[in-house]
MMTF fields as JSON, N, C-alpha, C and O atoms, coordinates in Angstrom:
{
  "mmtfVersion": "1.0.0",
  "mmtfProducer": "UNKNOWN",
  "numBonds": 519,
  "numAtoms": 520,
  "numGroups": 130,
  "numChains": 1,
  "numModels": 1,
  "chainsPerModel": [1],
  "groupsPerChain": [130],
  "chainIdList": ["A"],
  "bondAtomList": [4, 2, 8, 6, 12, 10, 16, 14, 20, 18, 24, 22, 28, 26, 32, 30, 36, 34, 40, 38, 44, 42, 48, 46, 52, 50, 56, 54, 60, 58, 64, 62, 68, 66, 72, 70, 76, 74, 80, 78, 84, 82, 88, 86, 92, 90, 96, 94, 100, 98, 104, 102, 108, 106, 112, 110, 116, 114, 120, 118, 124, 122, 128, 126, 132, 130, 136, 134, 140, 138, 144, 142, 148, 146, 152, 150, 156, 154, 160, 158, 164, 162, 168, 166, 172, 170, 176, 174, 180, 178, 184, 182, 188, 186, 192, 190, 196, 194, 200, 198, 204, 202, 208, 206, 212, 210, 216, 214, 220, 218, 224, 222, 228, 226, 232, 230, 236, 234, 240, 238, 244, 242, 248, 246, 252, 250, 256, 254, 260, 258, 264, 262, 268, 266, 272, 270, 276, 274, 280, 278, 284, 282, 288, 286, 292, 290, 296, 294, 300, 298, 304, 302, 308, 306, 312, 310, 316, 314, 320, 318, 324, 322, 328, 326, 332, 330, 336, 334, 340, 338, 344, 342, 348, 346, 352, 350, 356, 354, 360, 358, 364, 362, 368, 366, 372, 370, 376, 374, 380, 378, 384, 382, 388, 386, 392, 390, 396, 394, 400, 398, 404, 402, 408, 406, 412, 410, 416, 414, 420, 418, 424, 422, 428, 426, 432, 430, 436, 434, 440, 438, 444, 442, 448, 446, 452, 450, 456, 454, 460, 458, 464, 462, 468, 466, 472, 470, 476, 474, 480, 478, 484, 482, 488, 486, 492, 490, 496, 494, 500, 498, 504, 502, 508, 506, 512, 510, 516, 514],
  "bondOrderList": [1, 1, 1, 1, 1, 1, 1, 1, 1, 1, 1, 1, 1, 1, 1, 1, 1, 1, 1, 1, 1, 1, 1, 1, 1, 1, 1, 1, 1, 1, 1, 1, 1, 1, 1, 1, 1, 1, 1, 1, 1, 1, 1, 1, 1, 1, 1, 1, 1, 1, 1, 1, 1, 1, 1, 1, 1, 1, 1, 1, 1, 1, 1, 1, 1, 1, 1, 1, 1, 1, 1, 1, 1, 1, 1, 1, 1, 1, 1, 1, 1, 1, 1, 1, 1, 1, 1, 1, 1, 1, 1, 1, 1, 1, 1, 1, 1, 1, 1, 1, 1, 1, 1, 1, 1, 1, 1, 1, 1, 1, 1, 1, 1, 1, 1, 1, 1, 1, 1, 1, 1, 1, 1, 1, 1, 1, 1, 1, 1],
  "groupList": [{"groupName": "UNK", "atomNameList": ["N", "CA", "C", "O"], "elementList": ["N", "C", "C", "O"], "formalChargeList": [0, 0, 0, 0], "bondAtomList": [1, 0, 2, 1, 3, 2], "bondOrderList": [1, 1, 2], "singleLetterCode": "X", "chemCompType": "L-PEPTIDE LINKING"}],
  "groupTypeList": [0, 0, 0, 0, 0, 0, 0, 0, 0, 0, 0, 0, 0, 0, 0, 0, 0, 0, 0, 0, 0, 0, 0, 0, 0, 0, 0, 0, 0, 0, 0, 0, 0, 0, 0, 0, 0, 0, 0, 0, 0, 0, 0, 0, 0, 0, 0, 0, 0, 0, 0, 0, 0, 0, 0, 0, 0, 0, 0, 0, 0, 0, 0, 0, 0, 0, 0, 0, 0, 0, 0, 0, 0, 0, 0, 0, 0, 0, 0, 0, 0, 0, 0, 0, 0, 0, 0, 0, 0, 0, 0, 0, 0, 0, 0, 0, 0, 0, 0, 0, 0, 0, 0, 0, 0, 0, 0, 0, 0, 0, 0, 0, 0, 0, 0, 0, 0, 0, 0, 0, 0, 0, 0, 0, 0, 0, 0, 0, 0, 0],
  "groupIdList": [1, 2, 3, 4, 5, 6, 7, 8, 9, 10, 11, 12, 13, 14, 15, 16, 17, 18, 19, 20, 21, 22, 23, 24, 25, 26, 27, 28, 29, 30, 31, 32, 33, 34, 35, 36, 37, 38, 39, 40, 41, 42, 43, 44, 45, 46, 47, 48, 49, 50, 51, 52, 53, 54, 55, 56, 57, 58, 59, 60, 61, 62, 63, 64, 65, 66, 67, 68, 69, 70, 71, 72, 73, 74, 75, 76, 77, 78, 79, 80, 81, 82, 83, 84, 85, 86, 87, 88, 89, 90, 91, 92, 93, 94, 95, 96, 97, 98, 99, 100, 101, 102, 103, 104, 105, 106, 107, 108, 109, 110, 111, 112, 113, 114, 115, 116, 117, 118, 119, 120, 121, 122, 123, 124, 125, 126, 127, 128, 129, 130],
  "secStructList": [7, 7, 7, 7, 3, 3, 3, 3, 7, 6, 6, 6, 7, 1, 7, 3, 3, 3, 3, 7, 2, 2, 2, 2, 2, 2, 2, 6, 1, 1, 6, 6, 2, 2, 2, 2, 2, 2, 2, 2, 2, 2, 6, 1, 3, 3, 3, 2, 2, 2, 2, 0, 0, 0, 0, 0, 7, 7, 2, 2, 2, 2, 2, 2, 2, 2, 2, 2, 2, 2, 2, 2, 6, 1, 3, 3, 3, 3, 3, 7, 1, 1, 7, 3, 3, 3, 3, 3, 7, 6, 6, 1, 7, 2, 2, 2, 2, 2, 2, 2, 2, 2, 2, 2, 2, 1, 7, 6, 6, 6, 1, 6, 6, 2, 2, 2, 2, 2, 6, 6, 7, 6, 6, 7, 1, 1, 1, 7, 7, 7],
  "xCoordList": [103.79, 104.65, 104.459, 105.257, 103.232, 103.11, 102.825, 102.076, 103.627, 103.343, 104.786, 105.636, 104.675, 105.254, 105.425, 104.449, 107.013, 107.098, 106.829, 106.815, 106.63, 106.578, 107.441, 107.235, 108.392, 109.498, 109.241, 109.149, 109.037, 108.69, 109.938, 111.026, 110.001, 111.065, 112.258, 111.563, 113.052, 113.59, 113.498, 113.698, 113.119, 113.261, 111.867, 111.708, 110.492, 109.586, 108.746, 107.951, 108.917, 108.121, 107.043, 106.609, 106.404, 105.094, 104.404, 103.259, 105.494, 105.111, 105.67, 106.626, 105.203, 106.426, 106.48, 105.767, 107.467, 107.842, 107.662, 107.912, 107.041, 106.917, 107.394, 107.004, 108.398, 109.199, 109.034, 109.0, 108.97, 108.291, 109.153, 109.603, 109.72, 110.458, 111.059, 112.169, 109.57, 109.441, 109.907, 110.683, 109.241, 109.711, 111.603, 112.36, 112.102, 113.59, 113.976, 114.894, 113.748, 114.588, 114.517, 115.393, 113.28, 113.334, 114.152, 114.716, 114.333, 115.22, 116.792, 117.677, 116.866, 118.255, 118.642, 119.797, 117.577, 117.252, 119.029, 119.572, 119.309, 120.243, 121.935, 122.222, 122.667, 123.829, 124.796, 125.967, 123.912, 125.156, 123.848, 124.099, 122.732, 122.069, 122.506, 122.686, 122.762, 122.737, 124.647, 125.07, 125.395, 126.64, 127.139, 127.801, 126.627, 126.353, 125.606, 126.158, 124.354, 124.367, 124.875, 124.625, 125.786, 126.39, 127.797, 128.229, 128.187, 129.372, 129.22, 130.065, 127.835, 127.247, 127.564, 128.244, 126.63, 126.726, 128.267, 128.501, 128.837, 130.542, 131.187, 132.04, 130.33, 131.656, 131.041, 131.331, 129.357, 128.558, 127.867, 126.685, 128.477, 127.925, 128.781, 130.0, 127.854, 128.642, 128.233, 127.005, 128.759, 128.306, 128.172, 129.034, 127.01, 127.076, 128.272, 128.422, 129.136, 130.134, 131.15, 131.653, 131.756, 132.345, 131.85, 132.593, 130.729, 129.963, 130.265, 130.549, 130.251, 130.643, 131.405, 131.439, 132.469, 134.065, 134.319, 134.669, 133.953, 134.165, 133.291, 133.298, 132.591, 131.811, 132.588, 132.788, 132.863, 133.293, 132.182, 132.251, 131.151, 129.568, 129.753, 130.769, 128.077, 127.866, 127.209, 126.878, 127.035, 126.275, 125.066, 124.671, 124.109, 122.949, 122.969, 122.489, 123.289, 122.874, 122.889, 122.089, 123.958, 124.209, 122.992, 122.288, 123.052, 121.909, 120.256, 119.178, 120.369, 118.794, 118.591, 117.589, 119.813, 119.904, 119.484, 118.608, 120.649, 120.375, 119.03, 118.499, 118.32, 116.843, 115.958, 114.842, 116.406, 115.231, 115.563, 114.747, 116.763, 117.187, 116.369, 115.742, 116.65, 116.244, 114.23, 113.995, 113.577, 112.542, 111.812, 110.612, 112.857, 112.557, 112.265, 111.39, 113.204, 113.364, 114.795, 115.09, 115.612, 116.868, 117.699, 118.293, 118.131, 118.93, 118.232, 117.031, 118.878, 118.406, 119.221, 120.27, 119.025, 120.214, 119.905, 119.0, 121.308, 121.04, 122.399, 123.564, 121.628, 122.058, 122.781, 122.414, 124.13, 124.887, 125.487, 126.508, 124.872, 125.694, 125.039, 124.31, 125.784, 125.004, 125.235, 125.253, 125.326, 125.758, 124.925, 124.452, 124.686, 123.6, 124.176, 124.568, 124.177, 125.159, 123.665, 122.482, 124.489, 123.409, 124.118, 125.348, 123.197, 123.173, 122.311, 121.241, 122.659, 121.918, 120.657, 120.928, 119.06, 118.231, 118.392, 118.387, 118.519, 118.476, 117.582, 117.519, 116.22, 114.563, 114.645, 113.457, 115.59, 115.31, 114.597, 114.865, 113.955, 113.568, 114.899, 115.496, 115.18, 116.069, 116.833, 117.991, 115.213, 114.828, 115.708, 116.618, 115.859, 116.121, 117.631, 118.25, 118.325, 119.742, 120.285, 121.403, 119.866, 120.643, 120.61, 121.707, 119.312, 119.921, 120.652, 120.532, 121.37, 122.467, 123.464, 124.39, 123.5, 124.684, 125.312, 126.268, 124.409, 124.164, 125.306, 126.489, 124.084, 124.935, 126.231, 127.047, 126.265, 128.126, 129.289, 130.465, 128.718, 129.727, 129.854, 130.713, 129.299, 129.516, 129.487, 129.163, 129.831, 129.832, 130.742, 130.566, 131.493, 132.728, 133.594, 134.369, 133.528, 134.342, 133.334, 133.668, 131.956, 130.648, 131.691, 131.955, 132.093, 132.62, 134.182, 134.671, 134.623, 136.411, 137.22, 138.201, 136.784, 137.054, 136.719, 137.56, 135.267, 134.465, 135.476, 135.687, 135.863, 136.526, 137.491, 138.115, 138.266, 139.753, 139.78, 140.643, 138.989, 138.844, 138.234, 138.229, 137.734, 137.163, 138.64, 139.249, 139.105, 139.949, 141.508, 142.493, 141.335, 142.688, 141.564, 142.14, 140.891, 140.477, 141.405, 141.551, 141.922, 142.949, 142.672, 143.386, 141.201, 140.559, 139.544, 138.957, 139.766, 139.611, 140.107, 141.213, 139.526, 137.933, 137.637, 136.586, 138.113, 137.63, 138.66, 139.886, 137.866, 136.475, 136.484, 137.348, 135.158, 134.781, 134.4, 134.726, 133.637, 133.128, 133.57, 133.469, 134.12, 134.56, 133.941, 134.507],
  "yCoordList": [58.803, 58.219, 56.012, 55.21, 55.951, 54.312, 53.938, 53.013, 54.902, 54.876, 53.533, 53.467, 52.591, 51.683, 51.901, 52.261, 51.652, 51.69, 50.196, 49.11, 50.541, 48.834, 49.067, 49.88, 48.131, 47.763, 46.673, 45.707, 46.372, 45.334, 44.317, 44.892, 42.505, 42.463, 41.79, 41.057, 41.825, 42.116, 41.071, 41.324, 39.701, 38.054, 38.304, 38.515, 38.39, 38.331, 39.636, 39.483, 40.972, 41.643, 42.05, 43.198, 40.875, 40.288, 40.772, 41.217, 40.585, 40.736, 41.888, 42.403, 42.478, 43.756, 43.096, 42.177, 43.777, 43.832, 44.935, 46.009, 44.763, 45.812, 46.315, 45.838, 47.472, 47.473, 48.466, 49.696, 47.897, 48.273, 47.821, 46.688, 49.0, 48.503, 46.518, 45.996, 45.986, 45.033, 43.863, 42.988, 43.95, 42.925, 43.203, 42.256, 44.772, 44.903, 44.453, 43.653, 44.565, 43.802, 42.411, 41.818, 41.923, 40.503, 39.94, 38.907, 40.44, 39.346, 39.99, 39.623, 41.023, 40.801, 40.635, 40.862, 40.148, 39.028, 38.058, 37.814, 37.838, 36.145, 36.668, 37.121, 36.584, 37.341, 36.815, 37.091, 36.031, 35.576, 36.398, 36.54, 36.828, 37.425, 38.876, 39.358, 39.847, 40.851, 41.239, 42.355, 40.173, 40.041, 40.085, 40.963, 38.931, 38.975, 40.478, 41.153, 40.901, 42.169, 43.056, 44.059, 43.211, 44.658, 43.765, 44.407, 42.932, 42.483, 42.876, 43.352, 42.706, 42.649, 44.151, 44.546, 45.146, 46.143, 46.945, 47.642, 46.618, 47.048, 46.44, 46.876, 45.297, 45.167, 44.969, 44.186, 46.198, 45.91, 44.916, 45.049, 43.918, 42.489, 41.072, 40.979, 39.956, 38.963, 37.878, 37.947, 36.446, 35.15, 34.374, 34.506, 33.58, 32.114, 31.998, 32.347, 31.451, 31.015, 31.239, 30.425, 33.196, 33.487, 34.09, 34.838, 33.958, 34.149, 32.344, 32.068, 31.63, 30.573, 30.603, 30.616, 30.625, 31.0, 32.038, 31.688, 33.457, 33.826, 33.705, 34.554, 32.879, 32.588, 31.214, 30.981, 30.492, 29.157, 28.5, 27.791, 28.479, 27.732, 26.875, 26.636, 26.377, 25.043, 26.136, 27.233, 25.74, 26.408, 26.549, 27.606, 25.1, 25.231, 26.327, 27.448, 26.13, 27.353, 28.947, 29.734, 29.298, 30.297, 30.73, 31.738, 29.577, 30.266, 30.098, 30.207, 29.922, 29.648, 31.137, 31.779, 31.334, 33.02, 34.128, 34.993, 33.686, 34.881, 34.915, 35.915, 33.391, 33.036, 34.209, 34.679, 34.376, 35.397, 36.871, 37.503, 37.052, 38.135, 38.825, 39.875, 37.928, 37.941, 38.338, 39.427, 37.95, 37.114, 38.355, 38.527, 39.027, 40.281, 41.691, 42.494, 41.847, 42.672, 43.4, 44.449, 42.931, 43.521, 43.253, 44.313, 42.309, 41.959, 41.998, 41.735, 42.295, 41.928, 40.912, 40.892, 40.027, 39.129, 39.367, 39.96, 38.483, 38.35, 37.349, 37.303, 36.592, 35.42, 35.331, 35.684, 34.811, 34.961, 33.373, 33.043, 32.505, 31.49, 30.991, 31.531, 29.745, 29.154, 30.125, 29.797, 30.846, 31.53, 32.654, 33.367, 32.865, 34.279, 35.072, 34.693, 36.518, 37.547, 38.258, 38.444, 38.462, 39.533, 40.615, 40.642, 41.8, 43.006, 43.69, 43.164, 44.867, 45.805, 46.368, 46.869, 46.167, 46.484, 47.735, 48.671, 47.917, 50.023, 50.541, 51.717, 49.745, 50.536, 50.489, 50.479, 50.352, 49.951, 51.715, 52.635, 51.837, 53.036, 53.587, 52.887, 54.877, 55.491, 55.382, 55.174, 55.703, 54.636, 53.378, 53.583, 52.396, 51.273, 51.102, 50.364, 51.688, 52.37, 52.939, 52.475, 54.11, 54.757, 53.711, 53.324, 52.873, 51.795, 50.58, 49.626, 50.324, 49.887, 50.574, 50.007, 51.923, 52.691, 52.354, 51.634, 53.145, 53.706, 51.975, 51.758, 51.066, 49.864, 49.465, 49.128, 49.605, 49.496, 50.377, 50.039, 51.532, 52.633, 52.486, 53.239, 51.783, 51.272, 49.932, 49.523, 49.339, 47.443, 46.913, 45.785, 47.519, 46.988, 46.081, 45.5, 45.903, 44.39, 42.753, 41.571, 43.474, 41.851, 41.694, 40.531, 42.576, 41.956, 41.531, 40.947, 42.056, 42.178, 41.068, 41.189, 39.424, 38.311, 38.107, 37.983, 37.991, 37.667, 38.391, 38.011, 39.45, 40.334, 40.278, 40.809, 39.609, 38.905, 37.896, 37.765, 37.106, 35.85, 36.112, 35.132, 37.094, 37.572, 37.828, 37.211, 38.832, 39.415, 38.239, 38.559, 37.121, 35.855, 35.339, 34.281, 35.322, 34.504, 34.775, 35.937, 33.876, 33.62, 33.966, 34.028, 34.163, 34.101, 35.777, 36.198, 36.271, 37.597, 38.53, 38.318, 39.55, 39.918, 38.978, 38.339, 38.889, 38.075, 36.768, 36.784, 35.857, 35.618, 35.225, 34.88, 35.428, 35.39, 33.979, 33.697, 33.533, 32.286, 31.179, 31.562, 29.64, 28.92, 28.514, 27.731],
  "zCoordList": [67.026, 67.993, 67.362, 66.878, 67.702, 67.273, 65.968, 65.654, 64.969, 63.292, 63.342, 64.229, 62.104, 62.234, 60.805, 60.147, 60.032, 58.55, 57.98, 58.559, 56.674, 56.121, 54.687, 53.786, 54.813, 53.699, 53.067, 53.824, 51.603, 50.813, 51.15, 51.123, 51.554, 51.622, 50.174, 49.471, 49.874, 48.751, 47.574, 46.386, 48.184, 47.263, 47.038, 45.836, 47.846, 46.974, 46.476, 45.548, 47.104, 47.178, 47.521, 47.419, 48.072, 48.368, 49.467, 49.538, 50.55, 51.513, 52.135, 51.555, 53.368, 53.851, 55.406, 55.809, 56.131, 57.077, 57.64, 57.094, 59.222, 59.577, 61.045, 62.111, 60.863, 61.841, 63.111, 63.068, 63.89, 65.439, 66.097, 65.928, 67.377, 68.154, 68.764, 68.864, 69.032, 69.225, 68.343, 68.729, 66.864, 66.268, 65.964, 65.749, 66.016, 65.639, 66.737, 66.551, 67.683, 68.815, 69.291, 69.921, 68.886, 68.474, 67.77, 68.13, 66.793, 65.712, 65.623, 64.85, 66.609, 67.24, 68.41, 68.768, 69.282, 70.475, 70.957, 72.035, 69.844, 69.744, 69.441, 68.333, 70.207, 69.801, 68.463, 68.205, 67.8, 66.538, 65.563, 64.366, 65.993, 64.681, 64.741, 63.623, 65.949, 66.26, 66.012, 65.711, 66.207, 65.696, 64.022, 63.468, 63.49, 61.51, 60.999, 60.13, 61.608, 60.908, 61.24, 60.572, 62.341, 62.514, 61.555, 60.597, 61.713, 60.037, 59.039, 58.281, 58.842, 57.26, 56.843, 55.897, 58.17, 58.167, 57.588, 56.602, 58.349, 58.189, 56.561, 55.787, 56.554, 55.128, 54.187, 53.282, 54.337, 52.865, 52.328, 52.01, 52.187, 52.066, 52.288, 52.14, 52.687, 53.01, 52.548, 52.504, 52.002, 51.534, 53.031, 53.899, 53.193, 53.377, 54.159, 55.33, 53.361, 53.741, 54.497, 55.272, 54.158, 55.03, 56.023, 56.658, 56.35, 58.213, 58.41, 59.576, 57.848, 58.594, 59.243, 60.474, 58.172, 58.433, 59.983, 61.111, 59.404, 60.928, 61.925, 62.817, 61.949, 62.964, 63.968, 65.161, 62.528, 63.058, 63.294, 64.298, 62.714, 63.177, 61.879, 61.226, 61.665, 60.835, 59.944, 60.393, 58.589, 57.698, 58.177, 58.67, 58.039, 58.474, 60.048, 59.876, 60.918, 61.919, 61.639, 62.143, 60.73, 60.146, 59.054, 59.006, 58.233, 57.337, 58.175, 57.59, 59.082, 59.948, 60.694, 61.011, 60.8, 61.648, 60.54, 60.556, 59.373, 57.923, 57.413, 56.93, 57.582, 57.201, 58.681, 58.464, 59.501, 60.555, 59.483, 58.812, 59.608, 59.767, 58.068, 57.922, 57.193, 56.121, 56.131, 55.608, 56.394, 56.866, 57.974, 58.186, 58.496, 59.184, 58.357, 58.681, 57.178, 56.231, 56.715, 56.142, 57.653, 57.984, 56.912, 56.714, 55.989, 55.045, 53.795, 53.734, 52.848, 51.291, 51.022, 51.666, 50.217, 49.475, 47.859, 47.273, 47.32, 46.03, 45.574, 45.969, 44.55, 44.263, 43.423, 42.302, 43.637, 42.158, 41.913, 42.517, 41.09, 40.84, 42.671, 43.503, 42.589, 43.864, 45.265, 46.452, 44.91, 46.428, 46.706, 45.821, 48.297, 48.033, 49.072, 50.175, 48.457, 49.617, 50.395, 50.108, 51.389, 52.308, 52.394, 52.425, 52.447, 52.618, 53.512, 53.82, 53.999, 55.049, 53.966, 52.875, 54.546, 53.51, 53.016, 53.815, 51.974, 51.778, 51.913, 51.554, 52.63, 52.699, 53.3, 53.622, 54.938, 56.306, 56.589, 55.816, 57.462, 58.185, 59.124, 59.941, 58.832, 59.39, 60.992, 61.354, 61.89, 63.11, 63.017, 63.82, 62.543, 62.337, 62.017, 62.784, 60.977, 60.975, 61.895, 62.115, 62.835, 64.026, 64.76, 65.162, 65.201, 66.292, 65.76, 66.528, 64.683, 63.962, 64.332, 64.912, 64.087, 63.578, 65.305, 65.592, 66.27, 68.123, 68.152, 68.415, 67.715, 68.32, 68.264, 69.122, 66.691, 66.015, 66.664, 66.802, 67.017, 67.574, 68.981, 69.44, 69.797, 71.109, 71.551, 72.666, 70.636, 70.841, 69.777, 69.316, 69.465, 68.417, 68.835, 68.076, 70.006, 70.736, 70.499, 70.573, 70.183, 69.435, 67.696, 67.392, 66.911, 66.143, 65.693, 64.726, 66.745, 66.568, 66.328, 65.595, 67.133, 66.208, 65.173, 64.283, 64.895, 63.528, 62.108, 60.956, 62.822, 61.118, 61.177, 60.257, 62.279, 62.211, 61.522, 60.653, 61.719, 60.83, 59.6, 58.855, 59.165, 57.673, 57.251, 56.378, 58.012, 57.268, 56.973, 56.307, 57.57, 57.579, 56.449, 56.197, 55.956, 55.045, 53.716, 53.336, 53.137, 52.04, 50.409, 49.409, 50.708, 49.358, 48.98, 47.983, 50.287, 50.316, 49.518, 49.02, 49.271, 48.775, 47.248, 47.301, 46.458, 45.508, 44.86, 44.759, 44.54, 44.785, 46.288, 47.094, 46.311, 47.706, 49.084, 50.237, 48.117, 48.142, 46.967, 45.801, 47.257, 46.489, 45.338, 44.576]
}
């Protein structure tokens, strides 16, 4: 019951994130981070520029919260040119995925407005970022 799962972080593969309920819920304790993660889960991958539009938030603010999600091992990153795309870390333990699934299923209102703004972006789905 006290076991922790260890997942290598996608950018460095040198560090690992330990997933305990405390570390997971600490990472998700901010509404923007939780909503961002649920939005990424739904859309499969998103770029910072898309998230700034969806949340009508500054790029530094969104990037800071994405860094927390990345450092906690919840999201994977892929650089394409100057843009970084974020996706759910495919190595997450099943219990973490279940938490995300249940949270998404019972809190769809959290992503309703940002999802509508994403859908309204003129350049989606390709190219997604300028």
